[in-house]
N, C-alpha and C positions, 0 to 999 in steps of 0.2 A: 504494500500500500504506500502510495506517495502522497505526502501532505504538502500543501502550499505553506510557505513560511512568510509571515507578515510581521513587520515591526510597527509598534505604536509610535506616535510622534515622540513620546518620552524616550523610547529606546533609541530612536534616530538622533534625538538631541544629545543623549548620553554619549553615543558613539562620536558625534561631532565634537563634543567637549573633550573626550579622551584624546582624539586625534589632534585637536588644537593644542592641548596641553603638551603632548609629546613633541609636536612640531616646534612649539615655543622653546621647550627645554632641550631638545636633542636634535632638531632639524627635520627637514622634509622627508628624507629617505626612511628614517626609523618610523616616522608617523605613517607613511604609506604602507610600510611592512606590517605594522600593527593593524591598520585598517583592513588590509587584505586578509590577515589571519582571523580577524573578528568575523568578516563576512563569510569566509570559507568555513569557519566553525559553525556559524548559524545555518549555513546551507545544509549541513549534515542532518539538521533536524527534520528534513523532508522524509527521511526514512527512520522508522522506529524511534520516535521522540520519547516513547515510554521507557527507553533504556536509561534515561537520566533519573537521578534520585528525586524523590519528593522534595519540594521546596522547604527550606528551613524558616522562611518568613511566614508567620502565622496566617496572614490574610491571603497569601498566595496558596499556601497549603490547604486552607479552608475551601478553596475552589479546585482542589486536586491538581494544583499547579506543580511544576517541576523546575529544577535548576540545571541549566547547562553550564558546566564549568569548563573554561577554555584551557586546553592542555598547553602548558608553557607560558601562559599569560595570567596575570593576577585578576582576572575578571570573571564575573558570574552574570548569567542572563536568565532571570526567572521567566517562565513562559506558561501559557495555558494551551491545552489541546481541545479544539472544537471537533468532536468526532462527527457531527452532523455535516459540517462543511469540509471536513478533512483539512483543517487549517491549524497551524501552530502560530500562536500569537505571542511574540516576544514583547514582554512588558517593559523591560529596562535592561540596561547593561551597566554594571557598576563594579568598582574596585572591590575585591573581596574583603578588604580591611574596613570598608565603609559600613555604617549601620543604616543601610538603605531601607526606608519605609518600615522600620522595626514594628 
């Protein structure tokens, strides 16, 4: 089964902020590399999104949401799965050390 992967405006804003921060601190090339890794990671949610662990964030978990943890990057992307429309909805992308929407 293949799912569509959709980012909320908040998730896209988070990605933009992450890339902007990295570009400011480390330059264009590292920022582009991280951007590509984020999008490639999120694209993998189109197959078996249920493989990800249930979210640690209470309000996401209450909706049976899950967390995608980026391998080799310090970011987490909580998401919901809409089985009716076969869509994965990425809610946000945040640094793992942040207390996002506790």
